C-alpha positions in Angstrom: 74.8 162.5 41.8 78.3 162.9 43.7 76.0 162.5 47.0 74.6 159.4 45.7 78.1 158.2 44.6 79.6 158.6 48.2 76.6 157.2 49.7 77.1 153.9 47.8 80.9 153.9 48.5 80.1 154.3 52.2 77.4 151.3 52.3 80.1 149.1 50.3 82.8 150.1 52.6 80.6 149.3 55.8 79.5 146.0 54.2 83.2 145.0 53.5 84.2 146.0 56.9 81.1 143.9 58.7 82.1 141.1 56.6 85.6 141.2 57.5 84.9 141.5 61.3 82.6 138.6 60.8 85.4 136.4 59.2 87.5 137.6 61.8 85.4 136.5 64.4 84.7 133.4 63.0 88.3 132.6 62.8 88.8 133.5 66.4 85.9 131.4 67.4 87.2 128.5 65.5 90.7 128.9 67.0 89.6 128.9 70.6 87.2 126.1 69.9 90.2 124.0 68.8 92.5 124.8 71.3 90.2 123.9 73.9 89.7 120.4 72.3 93.0 119.7 71.4 95.2 121.0 74.1 96.0 118.0 76.6 98.1 119.3 79.7 100.1 116.4 80.2 102.4 113.8 78.2 100.8 112.1 75.4 100.2 108.6 76.3 98.6 105.6 74.8 96.7 104.1 78.2 96.9 105.4 81.6 95.5 103.8 85.0 95.2 105.3 88.6 94.5 103.2 91.8 94.1 104.0 95.6 94.0 101.7 98.6 92.1 104.5 100.7 92.7 108.0 102.2 93.2 108.6 105.9 96.1 109.0 108.8 99.0 107.4 107.0 102.1 108.7 108.5 105.7 107.5 108.6 105.1 107.5 112.2 101.8 105.2 112.4 102.9 102.6 109.6 105.5 99.9 110.2 108.1 99.2 107.6 106.6 95.8 107.0 103.2 97.4 106.4 104.8 100.3 103.9 106.5 97.6 101.9 103.3 95.2 101.9 101.0 97.7 100.6 103.6 99.2 97.9 103.9 95.6 96.8 100.1 95.2 96.3 99.6 98.6 94.8 102.6 97.5 92.3 100.9 94.1 91.7 97.5 96.1 91.2 99.2 98.1 88.6 100.9 95.1 86.7 97.2 93.7 86.5 95.8 96.5 85.1 98.8 97.2 82.5 99.0 93.7 81.4 95.6 94.2 79.9 96.0 97.7 78.4 99.4 97.2 76.8 97.9 94.5 75.0 94.8 96.5 73.7 92.6 95.3 76.3 89.4 97.1 77.6 89.7 99.8 80.4 86.9 97.7 82.3 88.7 94.8 82.5 91.6 96.6 83.9 89.6 98.3 86.4 88.5 94.8 87.9 92.1 93.4 87.7 93.3 95.7 89.8 90.6 96.0 92.3 90.3 92.4 92.7 93.8 92.3 93.8 93.4 94.8 96.3 89.9 93.0 97.4 92.0 89.9 98.1 94.8 91.9 100.3 94.0 92.0 104.2 96.1 95.4 104.1 93.1 97.3 102.4 89.4 98.0 103.7 87.7 95.9 101.0 87.0 92.1 100.6 89.3 90.1 102.6 90.3 93.0 104.9 87.2 94.6 105.5 86.4 96.5 108.7 83.4 95.1 110.8 80.4 96.7 111.9 79.1 97.1 115.3 77.3 93.6 115.1 81.0 92.2 114.1 80.0 91.5 110.6 81.6 92.1 107.1 79.3 94.3 104.8 80.5 95.2 101.5 79.9 97.5 98.9 81.2 98.4 95.5 80.2 100.1 92.1 81.4 100.2 88.6 81.0 102.6 86.0 81.6 102.4 81.9 82.3 105.9 80.4 81.5 104.7 77.0 78.1 103.9 77.5 77.4 105.9 80.6 76.0 102.7 82.3 76.9 101.7 85.9 76.2 98.7 88.2 76.9 98.7 92.4 76.2 96.4 95.5 75.7 97.5 98.7 75.6 95.5 102.1 76.9 92.1 100.8 78.4 89.5 103.3 79.5 86.4 101.1 80.7 87.8 97.6 84.4 87.2 97.3 84.8 89.8 94.9 81.9 92.7 95.1 83.6 94.6 92.1 82.7 91.9 90.0 79.4 91.8 91.4 79.0 95.5 90.8 80.2 95.1 86.9 77.5 91.9 86.6 74.7 94.3 87.8 75.5 96.5 84.7 75.8 93.9 82.4 73.3 91.5 83.1 70.5 93.3 85.1 68.2 96.1 84.2 69.2 97.8 87.3 71.9 100.1 88.7 72.2 99.4 92.5 71.4 96.1 94.3 71.6 95.5 98.2 71.6 92.8 100.7 70.3 89.4 100.4 69.1 90.3 96.9 72.6 91.4 95.5 73.7 88.1 97.0 71.3 86.1 95.1 72.1 87.9 92.3 75.6 87.3 92.5 75.1 83.4 93.2 72.8 83.4 89.8 75.8 84.9 87.9 78.2 82.2 88.7 80.3 84.6 90.9 82.5 83.2 93.5 80.3 83.3 97.1 82.2 82.4 100.1 81.6 81.8 103.9 81.2 85.3 105.6 84.1 84.0 107.9 86.4 84.2 104.8 86.6 88.2 105.2 87.8 87.8 109.1 91.2 89.4 109.7 91.8 89.6 113.4 93.4 92.9 113.5 90.1 94.4 112.1 88.1 92.5 114.6 90.1 93.9 117.5 89.9 97.5 116.1 85.9 97.3 116.2 85.9 96.1 120.0 88.0 99.0 120.7 85.8 101.3 118.7 82.7 99.8 120.4 84.2 100.1 124.0 84.7 104.0 123.1 81.7 104.3 121.5 83.6 105.6 118.1 82.8 105.2 114.6 86.1 105.2 112.5 86.7 105.7 108.7 88.9 103.2 107.3 89.9 103.5 103.7 88.5 102.0 100.4 90.1 100.6 97.3 89.4 102.2 93.7 90.9 101.9 90.3 90.3 104.3 86.9 91.5 103.4 83.6 91.6 104.6 80.3 92.4 102.4 77.2 94.2 102.8 74.0 90.8 103.5 72.3 89.8 106.5 74.7 87.5 104.6 76.7 87.2 105.2 80.5 86.1 102.8 83.4 86.2 103.5 87.0 85.5 101.2 90.0 85.4 101.4 94.0 85.0 98.8 96.4 85.0 99.1 100.3 84.3 97.5 103.6 82.6 100.8 105.1 83.3 102.3 108.5 84.4 100.3 111.5 81.6 100.0 114.1 79.0 101.1 111.8 75.5 100.4 112.3 71.9 100.0 110.8 73.4 98.7 107.6 75.0 102.1 106.9 75.8 102.4 103.3 78.3 105.2 101.9 79.4 106.7 98.9 81.2 103.8 97.5 78.5 102.2 95.8 76.9 105.7 94.8 77.0 106.5 91.5 78.4 110.1 91.3 79.8 110.2 94.7 82.3 107.2 95.2 82.4 106.3 91.4 82.1 108.3 88.1 83.2 107.7 84.3 82.5 109.8 81.3 84.4 109.3 78.1 84.0 113.1 77.3 85.7 113.9 80.7 87.0 111.7 83.1 86.7 108.8 85.6 86.9 109.1 89.4 87.0 106.7 92.4 86.4 108.5 95.8 87.8 107.5 99.2 87.2 109.2 102.6 84.2 110.1 104.7 81.3 108.7 102.6 78.7 111.1 104.2 80.3 114.2 102.6 80.9 112.7 99.4 77.6 111.6 98.7 76.4 115.1 99.7 78.8 116.9 97.4 78.2 114.2 94.5 82.1 114.4 94.5 83.0 112.2 91.7 80.3 113.6 89.2 81.3 117.4 90.2 84.7 116.9 89.1 83.4 115.8 85.8 80.8 118.3 85.8 83.5 121.2 86.6 85.4 120.2 83.4 82.2 119.7 81.2 80.6 123.1 82.1 83.4 125.3 83.2 86.2 124.0 80.8 88.4 123.4 84.1 91.4 120.9 83.6 91.6 117.7 85.4 94.0 119.1 87.9 92.2 122.1 88.4 88.5 120.5 89.1 89.7 117.6 91.3 91.9 119.8 93.6 88.9 122.6 94.0 86.6 120.0 95.1 88.7 117.9 97.3 91.1 120.7 98.7 88.4 123.7 98.7 84.8 122.5 98.5 85.0 119.3 100.4 87.6 120.8 103.0 85.6 123.6 103.8 82.7 121.4 104.5 84.4 119.3 106.8 84.8 116.3 104.8 88.2 114.4 104.6 89.2 112.2 101.8 90.8 112.0 98.4 90.0 110.7 94.6 92.3 109.4 91.8 91.3 110.6 88.4 92.0 110.0 84.7 90.8 112.3 82.0 90.1 111.5 78.2 93.7 112.5 77.6 95.2 110.1 79.9 96.1 113.1 82.6 96.0 111.7 85.9 95.3 113.6 89.2 95.3 112.2 92.9 94.5 115.1 95.3 93.4 114.3 99.1 93.0 116.4 102.0 94.3 114.0 104.6 97.7 113.0 106.1 98.2 110.1 103.5 96.6 108.3 100.8 97.6 104.7 99.3 97.8 105.6 95.5 99.6 104.8 92.2 99.5 105.0 88.6 101.1 103.8 85.6 101.1 104.7 82.0 103.2 103.6 78.9 105.5 106.1 79.8 106.0 106.1 83.7 104.6 104.5 86.9 104.8 105.5 90.5 103.3 104.9 94.0 102.8 106.6 97.2 101.3 106.4 100.6 102.1 109.6 102.6 100.9 113.0 102.0 104.4 114.6 101.5 105.4 111.7 99.4 105.2 112.6 95.5 104.1 110.0 92.7 107.5 109.4 91.5 107.8 108.9 87.9 110.0 105.9 87.3 110.4 105.4 83.7 109.0 102.4 81.9 
């Protein structure tokens, strides 16, 4: 009898211990999950915008004071345009388009009006746009007469069943959407033409920037866009990463939005924009960890040059680059900053 009672007590004690251990494990797991979901790494913001005007060899010695001031003025104008929309409860997509349109219209950047020339001395433009809420996207490549290719990219997403349209077909589509069509001579900037002629004489193909914007609105929706004129002296209708979803542009409300700039072939091969999002999604990396790992470790090790701008679901911003400089800026409801050179920090100017 005594042995039966002892056995019963042992079983009850064991079950009790197992139950407490199970409850402790459940409590621990729930705590870990909550901490992972609710621990943003930066200051709490209601909206956030990051922009870039291209990564490359921008140094204080290579850029005149006049260009420095003009670029900073344009970056601030683009930030103003985006913030004007987001501060009034506008959507992230509208902010992205507004910011990029300003940069496309400015000849200091390799997009739209300031696009570089191909070997045939033409301007061939590429752009892409992605909506992180819908996980939908649109892009155009190799267009020659659409004043603002970023608008065409968004129209492809919203008004067609496709993602990427190129050449004449993309131009016909843009015209059908009542987008502004211009004579190709509109894009001519003499300094760009001089540059391609020098490159042709030296048989060089030069990387020359991009523009982009990523925004998160007050509802937590993320959008991203990228626009470019490609490489100086490019041939055979070459298309780089800018219109390729997952390489030049990516947006996912659950992780982040990304716009890339640099040597497009590498960004395509390494699916740079998506890779940053994937590292956050699958490995639980922060935005800063993921973006720096991809740009300053993986891409750099492979020989790829460039950078990205990123905004995550909590409004954190990251702008890593492995080049001497990158035209870049950001704004939130708390602060803003712009920078050009590699050793120049995005100074937080209180709003």
